[in-house]
C-alpha positions in Angstrom: 30.8 -33.3 -194.6 30.8 -37.1 -194.5 34.0 -37.2 -192.8 32.6 -34.7 -189.9 29.6 -37.0 -189.4 31.8 -40.0 -189.2 34.0 -38.4 -186.5 30.8 -37.3 -184.4 29.6 -40.9 -184.4 33.0 -42.2 -183.3 33.2 -39.7 -180.6 29.7 -40.6 -179.4 30.6 -44.2 -179.2 33.6 -43.2 -177.1 31.6 -41.2 -174.7 29.1 -44.1 -174.2 31.8 -46.7 -173.6 33.5 -44.3 -171.0 30.2 -44.3 -169.2 29.6 -48.0 -169.2 32.9 -49.8 -169.2 32.5 -52.6 -166.7 30.4 -55.6 -167.8 30.9 -58.2 -165.0 32.7 -58.5 -161.7 34.3 -61.6 -160.4 35.2 -61.5 -156.7 37.2 -64.4 -155.2 36.0 -65.2 -151.5 37.8 -67.0 -148.9 37.6 -67.8 -145.1 39.9 -66.8 -142.2 40.8 -70.5 -141.3 38.0 -72.6 -142.7 38.1 -74.1 -146.2 35.7 -72.1 -148.2 35.4 -75.0 -150.7 33.5 -77.0 -148.0 30.8 -74.4 -148.0 30.7 -73.4 -151.8 30.1 -76.3 -154.1 28.0 -75.1 -156.9 29.7 -75.8 -160.3 30.5 -72.8 -162.6 27.3 -71.2 -164.0 25.2 -72.3 -161.2 24.3 -70.6 -157.9 25.0 -72.3 -154.5 21.6 -72.5 -152.7 23.4 -72.1 -149.3 24.3 -68.5 -150.2 22.4 -65.3 -151.0 24.1 -62.3 -152.7 22.7 -58.7 -152.9 24.4 -56.0 -154.8 23.3 -52.3 -154.9 24.7 -49.1 -156.5 22.4 -47.1 -154.1 19.5 -47.1 -156.5 18.9 -50.6 -157.8 19.4 -53.8 -156.0 20.4 -57.1 -157.8 20.0 -60.2 -155.7 20.1 -64.0 -156.1 16.6 -64.2 -154.8 15.1 -62.0 -157.7 17.6 -62.3 -160.5 18.6 -65.1 -162.9 21.6 -67.2 -162.2 23.3 -65.9 -165.5 23.3 -62.4 -163.8 24.1 -62.9 -160.3 25.5 -66.1 -158.4 27.9 -67.7 -155.9 29.9 -70.5 -157.5 33.1 -72.4 -157.9 35.3 -72.1 -161.0 38.9 -71.8 -161.8 41.2 -69.3 -160.0 44.7 -68.2 -160.0 45.9 -71.4 -158.3 43.2 -74.0 -159.1 39.5 -74.4 -158.3 38.1 -71.4 -156.1 35.0 -69.8 -154.8 33.6 -66.7 -156.4 30.8 -64.1 -156.1 29.7 -62.9 -159.4 27.5 -60.3 -160.8 26.9 -58.9 -164.3 26.4 -55.1 -164.4 23.9 -55.4 -167.2 21.5 -56.7 -164.4 20.9 -53.2 -163.3 18.2 -51.1 -165.0 20.6 -48.5 -165.9 22.6 -51.0 -168.1 25.2 -50.9 -165.5 26.9 -48.5 -163.0 29.5 -46.3 -164.4 33.1 -46.2 -163.7 34.1 -44.8 -160.3 30.6 -45.6 -158.8 30.6 -47.4 -155.4 28.7 -50.6 -155.4 28.0 -52.5 -152.0 27.8 -56.3 -151.9 26.2 -58.2 -149.0 27.0 -62.0 -148.7 24.8 -64.1 -146.5 25.3 -67.7 -145.4 21.8 -69.1 -145.0 22.6 -72.2 -142.9 23.7 -70.0 -140.1 20.4 -68.5 -138.7 22.1 -66.0 -136.4 21.5 -62.7 -138.3 24.3 -60.9 -136.1 27.0 -63.1 -137.9 25.6 -64.8 -140.9 26.1 -61.8 -143.4 29.1 -59.8 -144.5 29.0 -56.2 -146.2 31.7 -54.7 -148.4 31.9 -52.0 -151.1 34.2 -51.6 -154.1 34.5 -48.6 -156.5 34.1 -49.7 -160.2 37.4 -49.4 -162.2 37.5 -48.9 -165.9 37.8 -51.5 -168.4 35.8 -54.8 -169.2 35.4 -57.7 -166.8 36.9 -57.2 -163.3 38.6 -60.2 -161.4 39.4 -59.4 -157.8 41.5 -62.6 -156.7 44.7 -63.5 -154.9 46.9 -62.9 -158.0 46.3 -59.1 -157.6 45.6 -59.1 -153.8 41.9 -58.0 -154.2 40.5 -61.3 -152.9 37.8 -61.1 -150.1 38.5 -62.9 -146.7 35.4 -63.6 -144.9 35.1 -64.2 -140.9 34.8 -67.7 -139.8 31.8 -66.5 -137.8 29.8 -66.2 -141.0 29.7 -70.0 -141.1 30.0 -70.9 -137.4 28.0 -68.1 -135.7 29.0 -66.2 -132.6 31.6 -67.7 -130.4 30.6 -67.7 -126.7 32.8 -66.2 -124.2 35.3 -68.5 -122.2 33.9 -70.0 -119.1 34.6 -68.7 -115.5 35.6 -70.6 -112.6 34.3 -69.8 -109.1 34.8 -71.5 -105.7 32.5 -70.9 -102.7 33.7 -72.1 -99.3 32.1 -72.2 -95.9 32.3 -73.6 -92.5 29.9 -75.2 -90.0 30.0 -73.4 -87.6 30.5 -70.2 -89.6 33.4 -67.8 -89.9 36.5 -70.1 -90.0 37.6 -69.8 -93.6 39.1 -66.7 -95.5 38.5 -65.9 -98.2 35.0 -67.4 -98.6 34.9 -66.8 -102.5 37.6 -67.5 -105.1 37.0 -66.0 -108.6 35.1 -65.8 -110.8 38.0 -66.2 -113.1 38.7 -67.3 -116.7 42.2 -68.5 -115.8 41.7 -71.4 -113.3 45.3 -71.7 -112.6 45.2 -68.4 -110.6 43.2 -70.0 -107.8 45.2 -73.2 -107.6 46.3 -74.1 -104.2 45.3 -75.7 -100.8 42.8 -74.1 -98.4 42.4 -74.9 -94.8 40.1 -73.4 -92.2 41.3 -72.4 -88.8 40.5 -74.6 -85.7 37.8 -73.6 -83.1 39.4 -71.7 -80.2 39.9 -73.6 -76.9 38.3 -75.3 -75.0 37.0 -76.9 -78.1 38.8 -79.9 -79.6 38.0 -81.7 -82.7 38.7 -81.7 -86.5 37.3 -80.3 -89.9 35.9 -82.6 -92.4 37.3 -82.3 -95.0 40.7 -81.3 -93.5 41.5 -78.9 -96.5 40.6 -78.3 -100.1 43.2 -78.5 -102.8 42.3 -77.0 -106.1 44.4 -78.3 -109.1 44.1 -79.9 -112.6 42.3 -82.9 -111.1 39.6 -80.9 -109.4 36.0 -81.9 -110.3 34.0 -78.8 -111.3 30.1 -78.5 -111.6 28.7 -76.8 -114.6 26.6 -73.6 -113.8 25.3 -72.7 -117.1 28.3 -72.0 -119.4 30.6 -71.6 -116.4 31.9 -73.7 -113.7 31.5 -73.7 -109.8 32.8 -75.7 -106.7 30.9 -75.4 -103.5 32.7 -76.6 -100.4 31.6 -76.8 -96.8 33.9 -77.8 -93.9 32.1 -79.3 -91.0 33.7 -79.3 -87.5 33.4 -82.5 -85.4 34.0 -82.0 -81.6 35.8 -85.0 -79.8 34.8 -85.8 -76.2 35.4 -88.5 -73.6 33.0 -91.3 -74.1 30.9 -93.6 -71.9 28.7 -96.6 -72.8 25.6 -97.6 -70.8 23.8 -101.0 -71.1 20.5 -101.2 -69.4 19.2 -104.9 -68.8 15.4 -105.1 -68.3 12.7 -107.8 -68.2 10.9 -110.0 -65.6 12.4 -109.0 -62.3 14.6 -111.4 -60.4 15.8 -113.6 -63.3 19.7 -114.0 -63.4 21.4 -113.0 -66.6 24.9 -114.2 -67.6 27.1 -112.5 -70.1 30.0 -110.1 -70.6 28.5 -108.3 -67.5 26.2 -110.6 -65.4 23.5 -109.5 -62.9 19.9 -110.0 -61.9 17.2 -108.2 -63.9 17.0 -105.3 -63.7 20.6 -104.0 -63.6 22.8 -101.5 -65.4 26.4 -101.7 -66.8 28.8 -98.9 -67.9 32.1 -98.8 -69.4 34.3 -96.3 -71.4 35.3 -99.4 -73.6 32.4 -100.5 -75.6 34.0 -104.1 -76.2 33.6 -104.8 -72.5 29.8 -104.7 -73.1 29.4 -106.5 -76.3 28.5 -110.2 -76.6 25.7 -112.7 -75.7 23.5 -112.2 -72.8 21.5 -115.4 -71.5 18.6 -115.2 -69.2 17.6 -118.2 -66.8 15.1 -120.8 -67.9 11.5 -119.7 -68.2 8.7 -121.2 -66.0 6.5 -124.1 -67.3 4.2 -123.0 -70.1 6.3 -120.0 -70.9 9.3 -119.1 -73.2 11.6 -116.3 -73.7 10.9 -114.4 -76.7 14.6 -113.9 -77.5 17.3 -115.9 -75.7 20.1 -115.2 -75.7 20.1 -111.6 -76.8 23.3 -110.5 -78.7 24.7 -106.9 -78.2 27.1 -105.2 -80.7 28.9 -101.9 -80.6 26.6 -100.3 -83.2 23.5 -100.9 -81.0 24.6 -98.0 -78.8 22.9 -94.7 -79.7 24.5 -91.2 -78.6 22.4 -88.9 -76.5 21.8 -85.5 -78.0 23.6 -86.3 -81.4 25.2 -83.4 -83.1 24.8 -81.1 -80.1 27.1 -77.8 -80.8 27.4 -77.0 -77.2 30.8 -78.0 -75.6 30.0 -81.1 -73.3 32.0 -82.9 -70.8 31.6 -86.3 -72.4 29.7 -88.2 -75.1 27.1 -90.7 -73.8 26.0 -93.8 -75.8 23.1 -96.0 -74.5 21.5 -99.4 -75.4 18.6 -101.3 -73.6 17.9 -105.0 -73.9 14.8 -106.6 -72.7 13.8 -110.1 -72.0 10.1 -110.8 -72.7 8.3 -113.8 -71.4 5.8 -115.2 -73.8 3.1 -117.9 -73.0 3.4 -121.1 -75.0 0.8 -121.7 -77.7 -0.5 -125.1 -79.1 1.0 -126.3 -82.3 -0.6 -124.8 -85.5 -3.0 -126.5 -87.7 -1.3 -126.8 -91.2 -3.2 -126.7 -94.5 -2.8 -127.9 -98.0 -4.0 -125.7 -100.9 -5.0 -127.5 -104.3 -5.1 -125.2 -107.5 -5.4 -125.9 -111.2 -4.4 -123.9 -114.3 -4.3 -124.0 -118.1 -0.7 -125.1 -119.3 -1.0 -122.5 -122.2 -2.7 -119.4 -120.7 -2.0 -120.0 -117.1 -5.7 -119.2 -116.4 -7.1 -120.8 -113.3 -9.3 -123.9 -113.8 -12.3 -125.3 -111.8 -11.4 -129.0 -111.6 -12.7 -131.8 -109.4 -10.2 -132.9 -106.4 -9.9 -136.6 -106.0 -8.4 -138.4 -102.9 -7.2 -141.9 -103.4 -9.1 -142.1 -106.6 -12.4 -141.0 -105.1 -14.1 -137.6 -105.8 -13.8 -135.6 -102.6 -16.6 -133.4 -103.5 -14.3 -130.2 -103.6 -13.3 -128.1 -106.5 -10.2 -126.2 -107.1 -9.0 -123.8 -105.8 -9.6 -125.2 -102.2 -7.8 -125.4 -98.9 -7.9 -128.3 -96.7 -7.2 -127.8 -92.8 -5.7 -130.3 -90.6 -8.1 -131.4 -87.9 -11.3 -130.0 -90.0 -11.4 -131.5 -93.4 -8.0 -132.9 -94.3 -7.5 -136.4 -95.3 -4.0 -138.0 -95.9 -3.6 -139.8 -99.3 -3.0 -139.4 -102.9 -4.4 -136.2 -104.6 -5.4 -135.9 -108.2 -7.6 -133.5 -110.2 -10.0 -134.3 -113.1 -11.4 -131.8 -115.7 -13.2 -132.6 -119.0 -11.1 -131.6 -122.0 -7.9 -131.6 -120.2 -5.1 -134.3 -119.9 -1.6 -134.8 -119.0 -1.8 -133.0 -115.6 1.6 -131.8 -114.1 2.0 -133.1 -111.4 0.1 -136.4 -112.1 -0.5 -136.8 -108.4 0.7 -135.7 -105.0 0.8 -137.8 -101.7 0.4 -136.1 -98.5 1.3 -137.6 -95.1 -0.8 -138.3 -92.0 0.8 -135.5 -90.0 1.6 -132.3 -91.7 4.7 -130.4 -90.7 4.1 -127.1 -92.7 1.6 -125.5 -95.1 1.5 -127.0 -98.6 0.4 -125.6 -102.0 0.1 -127.6 -105.1 -0.8 -126.3 -108.5 -1.9 -128.9 -111.1 -1.1 -127.7 -114.7 -3.4 -129.3 -117.3 -3.0 -129.4 -121.2 -6.1 -128.7 -123.1 -7.2 -131.1 -125.8 -6.2 -129.5 -129.1 -8.8 -128.7 -131.9 -7.2 -127.5 -135.2 -8.9 -124.0 -135.7 -8.1 -123.8 -139.5 -6.8 -125.9 -142.3 -5.1 -124.0 -145.3 -4.9 -125.6 -148.8 -3.0 -122.7 -150.3 -1.4 -119.2 -149.8 0.0 -117.5 -152.7 1.2 -114.0 -154.1 0.8 -112.7 -157.7 1.7 -109.5 -159.5 -1.1 -107.6 -161.1 -1.2 -105.8 -164.2 -0.8 -102.5 -162.5 2.2 -103.8 -160.5 0.3 -104.4 -157.2 0.7 -107.8 -155.3 -2.5 -109.9 -155.0 -2.6 -112.3 -152.0 -4.9 -115.3 -152.1 -5.5 -118.1 -149.6 -8.0 -120.9 -149.3 -9.1 -122.6 -146.1 -10.8 -126.0 -146.1 -12.4 -125.7 -142.7 -12.5 -123.1 -139.8 -13.5 -123.5 -136.3 -13.5 -120.8 -133.5 -11.5 -118.5 -135.8 -11.4 -114.7 -135.3 -9.6 -113.7 -138.5 -6.5 -113.2 -140.6 -3.4 -110.8 -140.7 -1.0 -110.4 -143.5 2.7 -109.4 -142.9 5.3 -108.4 -145.5 9.1 -108.2 -145.5 12.1 -107.7 -147.8 13.7 -110.9 -146.6 12.6 -114.4 -145.8 13.1 -113.6 -142.0 9.7 -113.2 -140.3 11.5 -111.2 -137.5 12.0 -108.4 -140.2 8.4 -108.3 -141.5 5.7 -105.7 -140.7 1.8 -106.1 -140.8 0.3 -104.6 -143.8 -1.8 -101.5 -143.1 -5.0 -103.1 -143.8 -7.9 -104.2 -141.3 -8.0 -107.8 -140.0 -9.7 -110.1 -142.4 -12.6 -111.6 -140.6 -13.0 -115.5 -140.8 -16.2 -117.1 -142.0 -15.9 -120.2 -139.4 -17.4 -122.4 -142.1 -16.9 -126.2 -142.5 -16.4 -125.8 -146.3 -13.8 -124.2 -148.4 -13.5 -120.4 -148.2 -11.3 -118.2 -150.4 -9.9 -114.7 -149.3 -7.8 -112.1 -151.2 -6.2 -108.8 -150.3 -4.1 -106.6 -152.4 -0.8 -104.9 -151.4 -0.5 -101.6 -153.5 2.4 -100.1 -151.5 5.2 -101.8 -153.2 8.2 -100.6 -155.3 9.4 -101.8 -158.6 12.3 -104.3 -159.0 12.0 -105.5 -155.4 11.2 -109.1 -154.1 8.7 -109.2 -151.2 7.9 -112.0 -148.8 4.4 -112.5 -147.3 3.3 -114.4 -144.1 -0.3 -115.2 -143.2 -1.3 -115.0 -139.4 -4.3 -117.1 -138.4 -6.1 -115.9 -135.1 -8.5 -118.0 -133.1 -9.8 -117.4 -129.7 -6.7 -119.2 -128.0 -3.7 -118.8 -130.1 -2.3 -117.5 -133.3 -0.3 -119.4 -136.2 1.8 -118.3 -139.0 1.9 -119.6 -142.6 4.4 -118.9 -145.3 6.4 -117.1 -146.6 5.3 -116.8 -150.2 7.3 -114.4 -152.2 6.8 -112.3 -155.5 9.2 -110.1 -157.4 7.9 -106.8 -158.7 9.5 -107.0 -162.2 9.5 -104.1 -164.6 12.0 -103.3 -167.2 13.7 -100.2 -166.1 13.0 -97.2 -168.6 15.7 -94.9 -169.8 15.7 -92.0 -167.2 16.2 -88.4 -169.0 16.1 -86.3 -166.0 17.7 -86.2 -162.5 15.3 -85.1 -159.8 14.0 -85.7 -156.3 10.8 -87.5 -156.5 9.8 -87.5 -152.8 11.2 -87.9 -149.4 10.0 -88.2 -145.9 8.8 -88.4 -143.2 9.4 -84.8 -142.4 9.7 -84.2 -139.3 11.9 -87.3 -139.0 12.0 -89.1 -135.6 15.3 -90.4 -134.4 15.1 -94.3 -134.6 13.0 -94.3 -137.7 14.2 -94.2 -141.4 14.2 -91.2 -143.5 13.6 -92.1 -147.3 14.6 -90.2 -150.4 13.4 -91.4 -153.6 14.9 -89.9 -156.8 15.5 -90.4 -160.6 19.1 -90.0 -161.8 19.6 -89.5 -165.4 20.8 -92.6 -167.3 24.6 -92.6 -167.6 25.1 -90.1 -164.7 26.5 -90.7 -161.3 26.3 -88.5 -158.3 25.9 -88.3 -154.4 23.2 -87.5 -152.0 24.9 -85.7 -149.0 23.3 -85.1 -145.5 24.5 -81.7 -143.9 24.0 -80.3 -140.4 22.9 -76.7 -140.0 26.4 -75.2 -139.9 27.1 -77.0 -143.3 29.2 -79.9 -141.9 28.9 -83.3 -143.8 27.0 -85.8 -141.9 26.6 -88.7 -144.3 27.1 -89.2 -148.0 25.6 -91.9 -150.3 26.6 -92.7 -153.9 23.8 -92.9 -156.6 23.8 -94.0 -160.3 21.5 -93.7 -163.3 18.1 -95.1 -163.0 14.7 -94.3 -161.9 12.9 -94.8 -158.4 16.0 -95.2 -156.5 15.7 -95.1 -152.8 18.2 -93.8 -150.3 17.6 -94.7 -146.7 19.1 -92.5 -143.9 18.9 -94.0 -140.4 19.7 -90.7 -138.6 23.3 -91.5 -138.0 26.5 -89.9 -139.2 29.4 -91.7 -141.2 30.9 -92.9 -137.8 27.5 -94.7 -136.7 26.9 -92.0 -134.1 23.2 -91.0 -133.7 22.5 -87.4 -134.7 20.8 -84.9 -132.4 17.5 -83.2 -133.1 17.6 -80.0 -135.2 17.6 -78.7 -138.8 19.5 -80.8 -141.5 19.8 -80.6 -145.2 20.1 -83.2 -147.9 21.5 -82.3 -151.4 21.4 -84.3 -154.6 24.5 -83.6 -156.7 25.1 -84.8 -160.4 26.6 -83.2 -163.4 23.3 -82.0 -164.5 21.5 -81.1 -161.2 22.2 -79.7 -157.6 19.0 -79.9 -155.5 18.7 -79.4 -151.7 15.9 -79.9 -149.2 15.5 -79.4 -145.6 15.0 -82.1 -142.8 13.6 -81.5 -139.5 14.8 -84.1 -137.0 13.1 -84.7 -133.7 13.5 -87.0 -130.7 
């Protein structure tokens, strides 16, 4: 009886084993031409966040978005010929303990950086074999080759080329359209319009159109187009007419002489060009222009651009001699102004002539024959010295208008005297800035600047309001606190004093934010930003790296290509600064980017939005 019971138990175990024989499936994945290892980087036992894997037996669905990494993942691990990319699922993830042998299961692999849903996923099915763990790889020909479009997205169709030709007047080029064609070489050649019929005579511009490998095409969306118009130019016999006009009866000498008014005509324009001189003007008058020069380009065509056939082309030009009554000589002026040497603001100063106050103030204009007096001119204003020029001498008779600007230097009054400016580290690792003024006059206030080097050009103003001045004749003490500092950094500070006329800088004074670095037990991204990130700014990634570990921070574009890589070592509060450029120094375009912290213990990724 015991033997029969033992046999029944063994048979039951065999039946159960035949129903659930497959424990896990390892599917090696590859790409058509791309290197899959560029796009799958998660170490064995971890899931690559750029991928999603869904597996179903028609009843249950196991997914990397809902199940633990131990049960389903996309990873890298050893393959038949070295490190390979794998899609892994444990059949125990299914609620039925695992589909049976000969059951069809369907896999869906999705590459998340590719947002084109038409191309970013691949679906395939396999029938579960008998046995234990299943390895589908290159050694047994069961590896899976994914299309490159899964990574790259859809590929646009090749561009087409179209040529549109026309003539002015119309109807003298055949064909008028070439293409559209994807093979541009099929329309290579030279295309020439036919001449207009007699009696027309002339030429086309351009004479012909040649299409070859050197042709410059114009982009039309994803395609290219070339538009060419041929313009007909009619040639005619030419006559040039010169019309000499002005006061009647005056003799004119030149290439064609005569008495005003007269006309000259010639088929050769050079026979008419040159200088034309009229006889002397009567007393009390003068000619507005004499001589008058005539050049070939002065002649203007009648009916320019007419399309009708004409017997000849006619070009005309008229010159006119104009008598102008003489006027008395002008009364010239001198203008005296004054300005502050520092601000260039105008000043109201007393004008002196030969050391005597003229009674006039700047700015003032003296007019010859009215109030002008020759002599040595100077200006005087309380509080100003060192005038440039010191003086100006004007003659008895002016030959033109004069303007003189006297530049004065304001006597300096020291607005502030500082006795100290210092920076100290507080107990909570902030920087306390203290300065003491002995006296203040006409002061507005103070601003504080901070930098990470002793070069003031690299410093930035602290994000605090301007500290107002007390404008006291006794000692005054001021303090501000800079709480936005990082440990283990040296900071340099400058103090800007602002009065009603100018600013002055004091410093730098420096402080080292000293703290003994603690042992870091965990690798993690602390914070990053700004996000969105504007090109031209700096994207900061603050992170902790476990003591003793090394790793990388890698910037990827939306299709998974590496843009920039930074090395990191163990320690806390490490700062990686990305300037928005790739490894070659080229500025990246706007769009979606990802950065990934990779160490032996952590693979963590985050998204960056880059805008212009």
